[in-house]
ZAKEVEX-432437 format. One record per residue: x, y, z of N, C-alpha, C, O in turn. Coordinates in steps of 0.001 Angstrom, whole numbers, plus 524288, in hexadecimal, padded with zeros to 5 digits. Example, Ala and Ser with C-alpha at 12.3 -4.5 7.8 and 13.67 -1.06 7.14 Angstrom:
BEGIN
833867E9C681E788300C7EE6C81E78833907F31C81E788379C7F30982111 832327F73681BA8835667FBDC81BE4832648001E81EBE834618047281F67 
END
This chain:
BEGIN
E09653141393CB9E0DC33152A93800E128E317C693B1DE125331A8693F0D E1802315C393794E1C0E317EE939B8E1E7D31A4093445E1D823185992FF7 E218331E4393510E250A3200D93037E2A9E3232A9325EE2B163257B9368E E2DF93229A92EE9E33583248B93044E331A329F492D06E314532A4392896 E351F32DF892FBFE361E332A592C8CE3C79334DA92DDFE3F03334DC931F5 E3DCD336CC9280FE41EF33957927CCE42AB33BAE923EEE403A33A8691FF3 E46D83405092406E47923423191E76E48F133F7D91A3CE477E340E8915DF E4BBF33B7F91AF0E4E5C338CF91767E48C0334AF91622E47E33346291169 E45B13322E918DEE41E732EF491797E3D75332ED914A0E3A3D330F9911A2 E3D823383991598E393C33B399120EE3AAF33B7090CD2E379733C0F90930 E403133AD490C5EE41AF33A64906FDE40E233656903FCE40A03370F8FF3D E4060331BB905E6E3EA532CA79033BE390832C8D90367E37AF328A7900EE E350732EFF90529E300032DE19055BE2E8032E688FF38E3098331D88FC97 E2AA032ABA8FCE6E27D5329E58F8F4E2280328D78F91CE21413256C8FC41 E1E8D32B1A8F63FE19CF3297D8F698E1840322808F5B0E19F131FD98F20D E14F8320BC8F9A1E14F331A948F8D7E1188319C08F425E0F0D31D3A8F1F1 E11AB314328F2AFE0CAB312B98EED3E0835315388F207E08093165F8F6B1 E038E315E08ECF9DFF403178D8EF9DDFC78313E18F3FEDFD3A30F228F3DA DF9CA315C58F735DF7B7313A58FBC0DF26A313648FB11DF0763150B8F6FE DEF773114D8FEF5DE998310928FF2BDE7C0310E690415DE9E730DB3906F5 DE3A031458906CFDE04F3147D90A58DDA23312BF9089ADD6C43159E906BB DD9D830E289099CDD37A30DB69081FDCF0F30E6A90C70DCF8630DF591134 DCAEE30F93909B1DC6B830F8B90E0BDC38930B5990D50DC0EC30B3490947 DC32D307239111EDC0D7301D091213DBE06301529179EDC086301CC91BB3 DB8723004B9177FDB5912FF7C91CA9DB5C73045891F4EDB65E304A792411 DB5513082691C57DB63330E1891F55DBA7630E759222CDBA3930E5A926FA DBF1430EF391F7CDC41830F919233CDC87F30F3391EF4DC81530D1F91AA3 DCCA23118E920F5DD12E312DD91C92DD4CA30E4391D96DD58D30CE792222 DD6A930C3791A54DD97130721919E1DDDD530807915E0DDCD33081D9112D DE33C308C5917ECDE46D307B591D7EDE2A730DC1920FDDE1CF3120891EF7 DE27F30CA392590DE162311649289ADE5863157E9297ADE48B31A1892A78 DEB263130D928F1DEEF73168392949DF1273156992482DF0B1310CE92335 DF3763185092168DF7993181991C8CDFC6D31BD891DFCDFC5E3206391F8D E0045318BE91D07E04CD31B6B91DBAE07CE31BF991825E08F8317FC915B9 E0918321529160FE0B073212A9105AE0F9F3264391131E10533291791504 E11F23262690CBEE16AB32A4590C77E138632EEB90968E103332E3390601 E151F3335990B2CE1558338659076DE14F53366F90110E178D3330F8FED3 E107933A0D8FEE8E0F5C3387B8F8ECE0C1E333958F66CE0AEA3332F8F1C9 E0AE632FC48FAB1E083B32B3C8F9B2E024332C528F8BBDFFBC32F238FBB3 DFFEC329A98F3EFDFB443296A8F28ADF80A326098F56EDF9F1321B18F63D DF253327268F7BDDEECB323E78FA4FDEAA3323A58F77FDE86D327B78F634 DE8CF31EE88F608DE37531F3D8F3EEDDFA931CEA8F8A6DE17131A588FC4D DDAA031E168F817DD6A731E2B8FBA5DD24B31B078FA14DCE0331D378FA20 DD2843162F8F8A8DCE803138E8F618DC989311ED8FA5ADCA9C310258FEB0 DC45A312B18F8B6DC10E312B78FC2BDBE9130C1F8FB1BDBBCB30B048F756 DC00B308B68FEC5DBCE83035E8FD28DB843301AF8FFF7DB6B32FD2390012 DB55C306F19030EDAFFA305FE90418DACC9306A19007ADADAD3084A8FC0D DA7B3304E6902D7DA3553065A8FF50DA20C30BA18FF95D9FC630DF18FC08 DA32330D2F902CEDA10E3138190442DA4DA3177590318DA97B3162B9033D DA3A431C0E901F7DA76731FE58FFA4DAA2A3226190505DA7FD323359093B DAF7B3234A903A3DB2813270A9083CDB3C332C8490660DB35A32DE0901C8 DB55C32FA290A55DB75D33597908D6DBCF03342190CB2DBC57333769116C DC132333CE90ABBDC5513340690C8BDC8993394A90C43DC9C433BA59083C DC9C333A909110CDCC3C33FEF910CCDD0C8340E9915E5DD05033E00919B2 DD4553443A915F2DD698345CA91A56DD87934AE7919C8DDA4234CDE915C5 DD7F334CEA91E15DD95F3523891F49DDEE93534692227DE0053573D924A3 DE19F34F9A9216CDE71A3501892403DEB2F3537392183DEBB83533D91CBD DEE5E356CF9249CDF152359A392138DF53A3575091E1ADF79835A4891B26 DF6AA351A191E20DFA9934FE791B75DF7F334DC1915CCDFADC34C4B91242 DF33A34DAF91552DEFA434C6D911DBDEA9134E46912CFDE83934C89916A1 DE7E23527B90F1BDE2D8352F990F84DE1083514B90A39DE3B0352CA90681 DDBF134DBD90919DD99234BCE90510DD493349ED9062ADD3953492790ACE DD0B8348E49026FDCBD9347F2901E4DCA823435C8FED7DCA8C344B48FA39 DC97133EFD8FF40DC63133BE08FA8FDC03333B8F8FC87DBE1E339219001E DBE3433F2D8F883DB89033F298FA48DB4AA3397C8F983DB668335CE8F6F4 DB15E339568FB08DADD4335C98FAAADAF4F331A68F5E3DAF63333888F177 DB04E32CF88F668DB1F7329998F1A1DB066323628F35FDAE6A3228C8F7AC DB15D31F968F004DB25B31A4D8EFF8DB5EC3199E8EBABDB6A531C818E7E4 DB84E314CC8ED00DBBEF312118E930DC20A315988EAA4DC3203173E8EF06 DC46F316018E746DC9F7319378E681DC99F31D528E490DC83731DDE8DFFF DCB2C322308E87BDCC27327A68E63ADCFDD3274C8E17ADD3B0324628E178 DCE8B32A638DD7EDD1C732B6A8D8F9DD7C432C128DA83DDB6D329588D8FE DD7E432FE28DD89DDD0C3316F8DF23DDF42330B48E427DDCB93322A8E7F8 DE4B832E248E4DCDE5D032D648EA94DE6E7332E58EC6DDE72D337088E9FD DE78F331848F27DDEA023366F8F50FDF01E336988F537DF27A332688F566 DF24733A548F529DF7FB33A438F57ADF96333C9E8FA6DDF76D340ED8FB48 DFCD833A628FE69DFE1E33C9C9036AE02AE33F8C902A4E068F33D3890446 E038E343C5900C2E0901346A5900BEE0B6F3499D90519E0FC734BAA904D5 E07F3349B9909A8E0A5E34B4C90ECCE0B9D347B4912BFE087F3441191327 E0FF4347C191643E10113442E91A28E0B543463591E8AE09B534AB691EFC E09B0341A792183E066634298925D2E01FA33F059257DE00C033C36921C9 DFF3033FAE92B18DFACD33BB192C3BDF57233E8E92937DF3E03430192A24 DF34033AFD9259CDEF4433D2992384DE9DB3384B92534DE957333999244E DE6D833BF0927BDDE1F7337D4929ACDDE123389192605DDCB833CE192462 DDC403346A924B7DD75633341920D7DD2DC33271922BEDD2D432F8692690 DCD33334C7920C2DC8D03338C92362DC5003334491E35DC682333D7919AE DC0553325F91FB1DBCBB3318391BB9DB75C3348A91D77DB51B3331B92177 DB58B3385B91AABDB28633B5091C2BDAC6E3393891D04DA8E133B3A91F91 DAC8633472919F1DA75E3320491AC8DA6DD32ED4920EDDA34D32F0392427 DAC4C32BB892100DAC9D3286C9256ADB0CD32ACB929BCDB59532A6692971 DAE7B32CCE92CF2DB21B32FE493224DB5CA32B4D934D3DBA1E32C0B936C9 DB346326D293479DB746323069372CDBC9B3215C934CEDC00431F5D9378C DBD4B3225F92EECDC08D320DE92B92DC5573255392C7BDC52432A0192B62 DC94F322A892E9EDCDCF3261692F55DD2F5322B992D90DD35D31DFE92E55 DD6EB325FA92B05DDA80322FE928EDDDFA7326A7928ECDDEF832B659295A DE4C6324A992874DE9173280F927A6DECBB32761923E5DECC7322BE922A1 DF01332A1992154DF443329E791DDEDF96C32DE491FE2DF9E1332AA91F87 DFCE432A0692205E00DB32C149242DE04D532DC992035E083432A9091F07 E04E6331CC91E47E093A3331C91AA8E0EBA335A191C07E0F5833A2591D8F E132A3316B91B19E17CE3336491BD6E1C7333470917C8E1C313327A91367 E20323372B91915E24E4338999152CE295E33580916B1E2DD4336FD917B5 E2767330D5916ADE2D4E32C7F91763E2B2A3279391588E268D3265B91624 E2ED33248891314E2D6231F6C9115EE2CEA31C1191563E2A5C318239144F E2EF431C6991AB6E2F563198491F35E2AE7319BF9226CE2A9F31C8492658 E2727316A0920ACE219C315EC92473E20583116A924D7E21DA30E19921B3 E1D5731068928C1E19DC30AEC92824E15F330B3992CF2E168730D6993131 E1253308B992B3BE0CC53072E92EAEE0D8D302D9932C6E0FBF2FEB9931A4 E0BB3303E793782E0D942FFED93B18E08342FC7393B89E03A92FDEA93AEE E0A1C2F79A93CBAE05562F36E93BF5E02BD2F35B94126E04822F5FF944C1 DFECA2F090941A9DFA992F07D94611DFE0E2EFFF94AEFDFCBF2F24994EF4 E021F2ED4D94ABFE05B22EDCC95018E08772F1E295111E0B882F1B1954C4 E08062F69894DEDE0BA82FA7194DC7E108A2F9FE94C9DE139A2FCDC94EF5 E12262F70594979E18942F68094804E18DE2F72A941A0E16A92F48993E43 E1B992FAA294130E1C8E2FCB593B4BE238A2FB5F939EBE27772FBE393CA5 E22DB2F9D09355FE299F2F97B93313E2A682FC0292E47E27482FB5392AB1 E2E882FF1392DC7E30A23013C929AFE35F22FEF89277EE39B72FD6792A08 E35432FF35921D2E3A292FCE791F8BE3C5E3008791B7EE3A2D3046A919B4 E40D82FEC791A56E44B930217916BBE45B4307699196AE478E30AAE91669 E4505308CD91D9FE46D230EA792042E4CE530E6A91F9FE4F9230AA7920F7 E4EDC3133A91D40E53D8314B691D78E56223167A922E2E5368318E492606 E5A7A31561923B6E5C8A317199287BE5C2A31BA0929EAE5B3231EBF92663 E5CA931D8292EA4E5AF7323AA92F52E589B32404933C7E570E3205593673 E582432A379350EE554532AE8939B2E4FFB32E88938E7E500D332F0936FB E4A8A32B5593B16E466C32CC29395AE430F32F1693D6FE44B332F5B941F2 E3E36330E193C1CE39E8331A194055E375132D8D93FF3E35B032D3F93B6F E35E3329BF942ADE32743261A9424DE2D1932887944A5E2CC5329D794943 E290A328FF94123E236032B0394263E20A93270794312E2235322D09415A E1C933276794569E17FC3232C94695E13A13263C94740E131F32A30949F1 E0F633232A94382E09C732606943E4E06D03222E94410E083E31E48941A3 E01593220094731DFDE031E7394797DF831321AD947F7DF7E33259494AC2 DF3F231FE19451DDEF383219C943E3DECE03236694995DEA673278194932 DED07321AB94DDBDEC75323569521EDEEEA326FD955E2DEDD53274295A8F DF28B329F19533BDF51232E6495585DF0F73328B9543CDEDF6332659507C DF14233624957C1DECA033B30957EADED6833E009529BDF19933EE89506E DE96933EFA95144DE94E341D194B86DEC46345F594B17DEB15349C294DC9 DF1373464E94757DF43634A669478DDF8AA34A5594A68DFBE634DE494A4B DF918345B094D7FDFDF834480950E1E024B342FA94C4CE011433FB3948FF E07173455294C35E0AD734362949B1E0C7B33CB494AECE0BB833A5C94F0D E0EDF33AA09461AE1176335719479FE1670336C294B96E198633A7194BC7 E15BD331CB94ED0E19DB3325D952CCE1E8C330F395123E1E6C32D3A94E18 E23A1333089524CE275F332D4950A8E2CBA3323F953F9E2D61334B79580D E30B932E97951CBE34A232D899557FE394032DB6951AAE37E932D7594D0D E3E9B32E1B9529FE42A932C8A94FFDE44283279194F53E43C732454952DC E45FE3268494ABAE4807321669498DE4CCD3214B9461CE4D0C323AA941EF E504431EA7947EDE551F31DF5943BFE5530318099426EE551D314709459F E555F3179E93C0FE55B6312F5939D6E5AFE3126793814E5CF031561934D7 E5DA830E2A93A6BE62BD30CBF939E3E640930A55933EFE604130867931AD E689A30A4993178E6A133084F92CFCE6704302D292BDBE650A3020C9278A E66BC2FF2092FE3E64022F96A93033E5E4A2FA8392E42E5BD42F73B92BC0 E5C6B2FF1D92F84E56AA3000292ED3E52D52FD16932A3E4E122FDBE93277 E55632F9B493633E525D2F6FD93AABE51EF2FA3893F03E56182FAF79414E E4DA32FC98940FEE4C882FF3594501E45B82FEFC94689E42192FEEC9435F E45792FEE994B12E40552FECE94DEEE3F073025D95105E42B9303DD953B5 E3A6D304D0951EEE382F3086395493E340630761956B0E313330409954B1 E325230A4495BCEE2D093094395DB5E2AF730D8E95EEFE2D65310EB9615F E256330E2995D30E2410312FE95D67E1E433116C95FD8E1B6530DBC95EB0 E1D743167596473E18703167296887E150A31A629666FE163A31F0B96663 E106C3186696489E0D5331CA0961EFE0AB031E8796809E083231B5096A99 E0B6E3235C969BEE087D3261A96DF6E03A23291496C18E036C32B13967B9 E00753294196EF3DFBBD32D6F96DA3DF78A32B6B96969DF4CC32E6D966D9 DF7663264C9690BDF3553244D96496DEEF3323EE96775DEEA4322A196C14 DEA7E3257E963ABDE58A3266196518DE3453202F96618DE5AF31CB3963D3 DDF2A31ED696916DDD2531921968C7DDA683177F96500DD8E4312EF964EC 
END
């Protein structure tokens, strides 16, 4: 995933409409969710077994104890950062919520490409994050200037990804 940060972008950020990370076939779907600060996320369990979803990440600590169906309350992600999800019952279940304080974000496709639209001209930090970065590693960053035309291409090389 990629996102553009600047002080001007931070002033424009708003919560997104409610999002969802489901548990299906003993995995989180989607495995990575990119959202803006203040966004609510529901965690419906679509498996026939119970799950216990939690995070101990500094950006958001929470616990949804053993449940089936849909928990009554969504989780509000109110701090930027990478939130690692787990299930106390199924250790192989891992997911991520990447919470950013900019409206300019995008998840890359399977081919590794991402496209951002509606970006205001200006100077930004282009930050890139991947689930295979070492735990706790910051998003990689580089400077990017968006001209008045809004058309710009950037190449990001993700170094240090785990296999």
